[in-house]
C-alpha positions in Angstrom: 41.5 -150.2 -68.6 44.4 -152.6 -69.2 44.2 -152.1 -72.9 44.1 -148.3 -72.5 47.3 -148.5 -70.4 49.0 -150.6 -73.1 48.1 -148.1 -75.7 49.3 -145.2 -73.6 52.7 -146.9 -73.2 52.9 -147.4 -77.0 52.1 -143.7 -77.5 54.8 -142.7 -74.9 57.4 -144.7 -76.9 56.2 -143.3 -80.3 56.6 -139.8 -78.9 60.3 -140.5 -78.3 60.1 -140.9 -74.5 61.6 -144.4 -74.8 64.2 -145.9 -77.0 62.3 -145.8 -80.4 60.0 -148.8 -80.5 62.4 -151.1 -78.6 60.9 -153.3 -75.8 61.5 -151.7 -72.4 63.2 -154.1 -70.0 62.4 -153.7 -66.3 65.1 -155.4 -64.2 63.4 -156.6 -61.0 65.5 -158.1 -58.2 63.3 -160.0 -55.7 63.6 -162.4 -52.8 60.1 -163.7 -53.4 61.4 -166.7 -55.3 62.2 -170.4 -54.7 60.7 -171.6 -51.4 59.4 -168.1 -50.5 55.6 -168.4 -49.9 55.0 -165.4 -52.3 57.0 -167.0 -55.1 54.0 -168.5 -57.0 52.2 -165.2 -56.7 55.0 -163.1 -58.1 55.7 -165.6 -60.9 52.0 -165.4 -62.0 51.9 -161.6 -61.9 55.2 -161.4 -63.9 53.9 -163.8 -66.5 50.6 -161.9 -66.8 52.1 -158.5 -67.0 54.6 -159.6 -69.7 51.9 -161.1 -71.7 49.7 -158.0 -71.4 52.5 -155.8 -72.5 54.2 -158.2 -75.0 56.5 -156.4 -77.3 56.4 -153.2 -75.3 57.6 -154.0 -71.7 59.1 -157.1 -70.1 59.9 -157.7 -66.5 63.2 -159.5 -66.1 63.3 -161.2 -62.7 66.6 -161.4 -60.8 66.3 -164.1 -58.1 67.9 -163.2 -54.8 67.1 -165.9 -52.2 66.7 -164.5 -48.7 65.3 -161.2 -47.4 68.6 -160.1 -45.9 70.5 -160.7 -49.2 67.9 -158.6 -51.0 68.1 -155.8 -48.5 71.9 -155.9 -48.7 71.8 -155.7 -52.5 69.4 -152.8 -52.6 71.6 -150.9 -50.1 74.6 -151.4 -52.4 72.7 -150.3 -55.5 71.3 -147.3 -53.5 74.8 -146.2 -52.5 75.8 -146.4 -56.1 72.6 -144.5 -57.1 71.8 -147.3 -59.5 68.5 -148.7 -58.3 66.4 -150.9 -60.5 63.1 -149.3 -61.8 61.0 -151.0 -59.2 61.9 -152.0 -55.6 59.7 -153.6 -53.0 59.6 -152.0 -49.5 59.0 -155.4 -48.0 58.5 -154.2 -44.5 62.1 -152.9 -44.2 61.4 -149.2 -44.7 63.3 -148.8 -48.0 61.1 -145.9 -48.8 62.9 -143.5 -46.4 66.3 -144.9 -47.3 65.8 -144.2 -51.1 63.9 -140.9 -50.5 66.9 -139.6 -48.5 68.9 -139.9 -51.7 66.1 -138.4 -53.8 65.8 -141.6 -55.9 62.1 -142.1 -55.8 59.4 -141.0 -58.3 56.4 -139.1 -56.8 53.4 -141.4 -57.6 50.9 -138.8 -56.5 49.9 -137.5 -60.0 49.6 -141.1 -61.3 47.4 -142.2 -58.4 45.2 -139.1 -58.5 44.7 -139.5 -62.3 43.4 -143.1 -61.8 40.3 -143.4 -59.5 40.6 -147.2 -59.4 44.1 -147.0 -58.1 43.3 -144.1 -55.7 40.5 -146.2 -54.2 43.0 -148.9 -53.3 44.6 -146.6 -50.6 42.9 -146.7 -47.3 44.1 -144.2 -44.6 46.8 -146.6 -43.3 48.1 -147.5 -46.7 48.3 -143.8 -47.6 50.1 -143.1 -44.3 52.6 -145.9 -44.8 53.5 -145.0 -48.4 53.4 -141.2 -48.1 55.9 -138.6 -46.9 55.1 -134.8 -46.7 51.9 -135.2 -48.6 53.4 -137.1 -51.5 52.7 -140.8 -52.4 55.9 -142.8 -53.1 54.7 -146.4 -52.7 51.7 -148.7 -53.4 50.9 -151.6 -51.0 49.6 -155.0 -52.0 49.8 -156.8 -48.6 48.3 -156.2 -45.2 50.9 -156.7 -42.5 48.4 -158.4 -40.2 50.3 -160.7 -37.9 49.5 -162.8 -34.8 51.1 -166.1 -33.8 50.5 -169.8 -34.5 50.4 -172.5 -32.0 50.4 -176.3 -32.1 47.1 -177.5 -30.6 48.4 -181.0 -30.2 51.4 -179.9 -28.1 49.2 -177.6 -26.1 46.9 -180.5 -25.3 49.8 -182.7 -24.3 50.8 -180.0 -21.8 47.3 -179.5 -20.6 46.9 -176.0 -22.0 43.4 -175.1 -23.1 44.2 -172.3 -25.6 46.0 -169.0 -26.3 46.9 -166.8 -23.4 44.9 -163.6 -22.7 47.7 -161.9 -20.7 51.5 -162.0 -20.7 51.5 -163.5 -17.2 49.3 -166.3 -18.5 51.6 -166.6 -21.6 54.8 -167.0 -19.5 53.0 -169.5 -17.3 52.2 -171.5 -20.4 55.8 -171.4 -21.4 56.8 -172.9 -18.1 54.0 -175.5 -18.4 55.2 -176.5 -21.9 58.8 -176.7 -20.8 57.9 -178.9 -17.8 56.2 -181.2 -20.2 59.4 -181.6 -22.2 58.1 -179.3 -25.1 60.2 -176.4 -26.4 57.8 -173.5 -26.3 59.0 -171.0 -28.8 60.5 -170.6 -32.2 63.0 -167.6 -32.3 65.9 -166.3 -34.4 68.7 -163.8 -34.4 70.1 -163.8 -38.0 68.7 -162.0 -41.1 67.1 -159.2 -39.0 65.6 -161.6 -36.5 62.1 -161.4 -37.9 60.3 -163.8 -35.5 62.1 -162.5 -32.4 61.3 -158.9 -33.5 57.6 -159.8 -33.6 57.6 -161.1 -30.0 59.6 -158.0 -28.9 57.2 -155.5 -30.6 54.2 -157.2 -29.1 55.7 -156.9 -25.6 56.5 -153.2 -26.2 53.1 -152.3 -27.6 51.2 -153.9 -24.7 53.3 -152.3 -22.0 51.0 -149.3 -21.7 50.4 -146.0 -23.5 54.0 -145.1 -23.7 54.7 -148.5 -25.4 51.9 -147.8 -27.9 53.3 -144.4 -28.6 56.8 -145.8 -29.2 55.4 -148.4 -31.7 53.5 -145.6 -33.5 56.8 -143.6 -34.2 58.4 -143.7 -37.6 62.2 -144.2 -37.1 62.4 -143.8 -33.3 65.8 -142.6 -32.2 65.7 -143.5 -28.4 65.4 -147.1 -27.3 66.5 -146.3 -23.8 62.9 -146.4 -22.5 61.4 -148.6 -19.7 59.0 -150.1 -22.3 61.8 -151.3 -24.7 64.1 -152.4 -21.9 61.3 -154.3 -20.2 60.5 -156.1 -23.5 64.2 -156.9 -23.9 64.3 -158.4 -20.5 61.6 -160.8 -21.5 63.2 -161.6 -24.9 66.4 -162.4 -23.0 64.5 -164.8 -20.8 62.8 -166.4 -23.8 66.2 -167.1 -25.4 67.7 -168.5 -22.2 64.7 -170.7 -21.1 62.1 -171.3 -23.8 63.6 -171.8 -27.3 65.7 -174.1 -29.4 69.4 -174.4 -29.1 69.9 -173.1 -32.7 67.7 -170.0 -32.2 70.9 -168.1 -31.4 72.5 -167.6 -34.8 69.5 -169.1 -36.6 67.6 -167.5 -39.4 63.9 -167.4 -40.0 64.1 -170.7 -41.8 65.4 -172.3 -38.6 62.5 -170.9 -36.6 60.0 -171.9 -39.2 61.4 -175.5 -39.6 61.3 -175.9 -35.8 57.6 -175.1 -35.7 56.7 -177.0 -38.9 58.5 -180.2 -37.6 56.6 -180.0 -34.3 59.7 -179.2 -32.4 58.3 -176.0 -31.0 54.8 -175.1 -29.8 54.5 -171.5 -31.0 55.8 -169.1 -33.7 55.1 -165.5 -34.4 54.3 -164.9 -38.0 51.7 -163.7 -40.5 49.0 -165.5 -42.5 51.3 -165.9 -45.5 52.8 -168.9 -43.5 49.5 -170.7 -43.6 50.2 -172.4 -46.9 53.3 -174.0 -45.5 51.2 -176.0 -43.0 49.6 -178.1 -45.7 52.7 -178.3 -47.9 54.1 -181.8 -47.4 57.5 -180.7 -48.5 57.7 -178.5 -45.5 55.5 -180.1 -42.9 54.2 -183.6 -42.1 51.0 -184.9 -43.6 48.1 -183.6 -41.5 50.1 -180.9 -39.8 47.7 -178.1 -40.8 45.0 -179.7 -38.7 47.1 -179.3 -35.6 47.7 -175.5 -36.0 45.7 -172.8 -34.3 46.1 -169.0 -34.6 45.9 -166.2 -32.1 46.4 -162.5 -31.5 49.0 -161.6 -28.9 48.3 -161.3 -25.2 46.5 -158.2 -24.0 44.6 -158.0 -27.2 47.4 -157.0 -29.6 47.9 -157.6 -33.3 50.1 -156.1 -35.9 47.8 -154.5 -38.5 49.2 -152.1 -41.0 49.8 -152.5 -44.7 53.3 -153.5 -45.7 55.2 -150.6 -47.3 54.7 -151.3 -50.9 56.3 -151.1 -54.3 58.4 -148.1 -55.1 59.3 -146.6 -58.5 62.8 -145.2 -58.7 64.2 -142.3 -60.8 65.6 -143.5 -64.2 67.3 -141.6 -67.0 64.7 -142.8 -69.5 61.2 -141.4 -68.7 59.7 -144.3 -70.6 61.3 -146.8 -68.2 59.8 -144.8 -65.3 56.4 -144.9 -67.0 56.6 -148.6 -67.5 57.7 -149.1 -63.9 54.6 -147.2 -62.8 52.4 -149.5 -64.8 54.1 -152.5 -63.2 53.5 -151.2 -59.7 49.9 -150.4 -60.6 49.3 -154.0 -61.9 51.1 -155.6 -58.9 49.0 -153.8 -56.4 45.6 -153.9 -58.1 42.5 -155.8 -57.0 43.5 -158.7 -59.2 47.0 -159.0 -57.8 45.8 -158.7 -54.2 43.2 -161.4 -54.9 45.8 -163.7 -56.4 48.0 -163.3 -53.3 44.9 -163.9 -51.1 43.8 -167.1 -52.8 47.2 -168.5 -53.7 49.2 -167.5 -50.6 46.7 -166.7 -47.9 48.0 -163.1 -47.8 45.5 -160.7 -46.4 45.1 -157.7 -48.8 46.3 -154.2 -48.0 43.1 -152.6 -49.5 39.6 -152.8 -48.1 38.5 -152.8 -51.7 39.6 -156.5 -51.9 37.0 -159.0 -50.6 38.1 -162.0 -48.5 36.8 -164.6 -51.0 35.2 -167.9 -50.3 38.0 -169.5 -52.4 40.5 -168.0 -50.0 38.6 -169.3 -47.0 38.3 -172.8 -48.6 42.0 -172.8 -49.5 43.1 -171.6 -46.1 40.5 -172.3 -43.3 43.0 -171.0 -40.8 42.9 -167.6 -42.5 39.2 -167.3 -41.7 39.9 -168.2 -38.1 42.6 -165.5 -38.0 40.2 -162.9 -39.4 37.8 -163.8 -36.5 40.6 -163.6 -34.0 41.5 -160.1 -35.2 38.2 -158.8 -34.1 39.4 -159.1 -30.6 42.5 -156.9 -31.2 42.2 -153.7 -29.2 45.8 -152.6 -29.7 47.3 -152.5 -33.2 50.5 -151.2 -34.8 53.1 -151.7 -37.4 56.1 -154.0 -36.8 59.3 -152.6 -35.3 61.1 -153.5 -38.5 58.7 -151.4 -40.6 59.4 -148.3 -38.5 63.1 -148.6 -37.3 66.0 -147.2 -39.3 67.2 -149.9 -41.7 70.7 -150.1 -40.2 69.2 -151.2 -36.9 68.3 -154.5 -38.5 72.0 -155.4 -38.7 72.5 -154.4 -35.1 69.6 -156.6 -34.1 71.2 -159.6 -35.7 74.7 -158.8 -34.5 73.8 -158.1 -30.8 70.9 -160.5 -30.1 73.3 -163.4 -29.5 75.0 -161.3 -26.9 71.7 -160.5 -25.3 70.7 -164.1 -25.3 74.0 -165.3 -23.7 73.9 -162.6 -21.0 77.1 -161.0 -22.4 74.9 -157.9 -23.0 72.2 -156.5 -20.7 68.9 -155.3 -22.0 70.0 -151.8 -21.1 73.2 -152.2 -23.2 71.2 -153.6 -26.1 68.8 -150.6 -26.0 71.8 -148.3 -26.0 73.3 -150.1 -29.0 70.1 -149.5 -30.9 70.0 -145.9 -29.8 73.6 -145.3 -31.0 72.8 -147.0 -34.3 69.8 -144.7 -34.8 71.9 -141.7 -34.1 74.2 -142.6 -37.1 71.3 -141.6 -39.4 71.3 -138.0 -38.4 
């Protein structure tokens, strides 16, 4: 199949759909570089793709450290209508942002023409990447998220294991605090990823209305009892149960607090598992201290991350090459590489959880078992909210934390931000 695709690309260029026989260059900005847990995966896939298409297509990586910096750059390029051939949705709903400016290539005919690729889409992956019956993205990663806890710190505080209810959870926070242990890692900057996960879990488990809210794509009204109730608890978490640098802190601050044993819990996905045994990030033997759980009330985030998107280009050969890149980056091989090298759960049910992955990441196998108890599942708030609300989250969470803003005022700020998209 790969050889056939290479030949097809060659034919496209010979027919004049490219620039004669010149090598097609795909500029690819990405934040999955440096210390990012996906960096080794992306580096391998880029190397493999370039070798496979040597002389025909080459991916040129532009390194942009930090999710927020990446999103900001894509927004600038989008406003200039000068997007690179491939962008990664990354859980930030870039699909709708680019589609609103009619800058995306409809992948439907490509997917339907390739049974292998079409089989990679389960119902959820299709829903996440489609609009009005057309496919615009292809997912590689399952956005399956719970939280991690430090078993040693739990034991020191006399806590037996993860909480089953939110009442029990908050009682555990008090117990940890009384034992001199900071309970939670949280953040406010760069879209407040960790804090958003706690918030979404609180909303989703507040009842049917909360579940319905979490199921909405781009909700425009945050002035609901479910959201405000969650924000009240988030405010309490900031004021009583987290580190002093959580306000103003980035994801890296939250992660470092957990990895150093400063905090007892962090909300995050299985892609973090590799960090626990990385002695450049955590102490020797730290991985043995970490447990994993779904959220209280039987909740887990479980929906594929919005995938890779192909953007409209003046040269149709560049678009065709971009399609081949996306196909390669989301195939069985690519998802298996991410699984075994990063501990990332695949987006497709066609990809088996291999024994190699279980051996490399024992905690991943534990997480898969824990997921069986999830009776409520949804996407993350960041995957469904309007992209401009990420900036509002970062700007206003410090005010919520300090008490300068009430939960009601914070909800109103999000609602007003959503209204700007209409």
